[in-house]
N, C-alpha and C positions, 0 to 999 in steps of 0.2 A: 631022716635027721642030720644028714652035716649041712642041707639045706639051712636048716631052722639056726643050726652054729655060726654059720655066714652072715646069715641076717642079721644074728644076734651084734655079731664082731663089729660090722659097718655100723650097726646102730651105737653102739658103744664109742664106735671114733667119733661120730657123729655129736656125738652127745659130749666129749672130750674137747672135740674143737673150738663147738659152741659153747663153752666152759673156757675155755682161752679167748676168745672175742670178746665174752662179758665181763672179761677182766681189766681194768680200768690201764689204761695205757699208761707204761711205767715212762716213757719217751714221750711227753706232747709237741716239741719240738721237731721230733717225726715226721710225726701225722700232720703239723703242718705244714712241712719242706716237699711231703707229697702232696699235699692240695696246693700247693703254688706247682708245681711239674704239672699238676692235670690240668691246671689253669693255664700254664704255658701251652700245652700240647691242644688244649682246646681254641687259645689264640692264634694258633701255627695251622690248628684245622680248618678256622674258618678264613683264615688267609687264602689258605690252598683251594677250599671251594670257590674264593670271591672272585680268583684269578681263573678259572676253569670257566667260571659263568662269563666271566669277559672275555676268555678266548672262545668259546662257543656263539657268544653274539656277535664277533667279527666274524668267524667263520660265517656263519647263518648270513650275514650282510655281503660278503664277498662271492657268497655262492650260493643263492636263493634255488634255483630250479634244482641243483644235487640234495638240496638239502629235505625237498618237498618229495623229492624222486625215493630221496632215504629214508624218508618218514612213512610215506606212503609203503614201500617196501618191509620194511619192519613191521606197521602195521596189518598188512597180507600176512606175512610170517607168523605173527601171532595169533591172528584169527583163525591158522590153519591148524596152530597147535593147540588152541584152544575148542575146538569145533568136536563134536561127537561123534 
């Protein structure tokens, strides 16, 4: 019986949260600011990924044998881990 009450309480909390989320936002500017912050974070993440790819290309060009050996070793390890 206690489990039923716990589940009922959780369901009531979820319903209350959904009702809050359905209410129109009283401050639309806050939502726009948050969207702008997300856009900035995405742009920064994109820049970091591009930098990482450029660094990887440079490292591969400078050390091709070590890169191939590392890829081979990683492939062997993954193969052994996934073998049945």
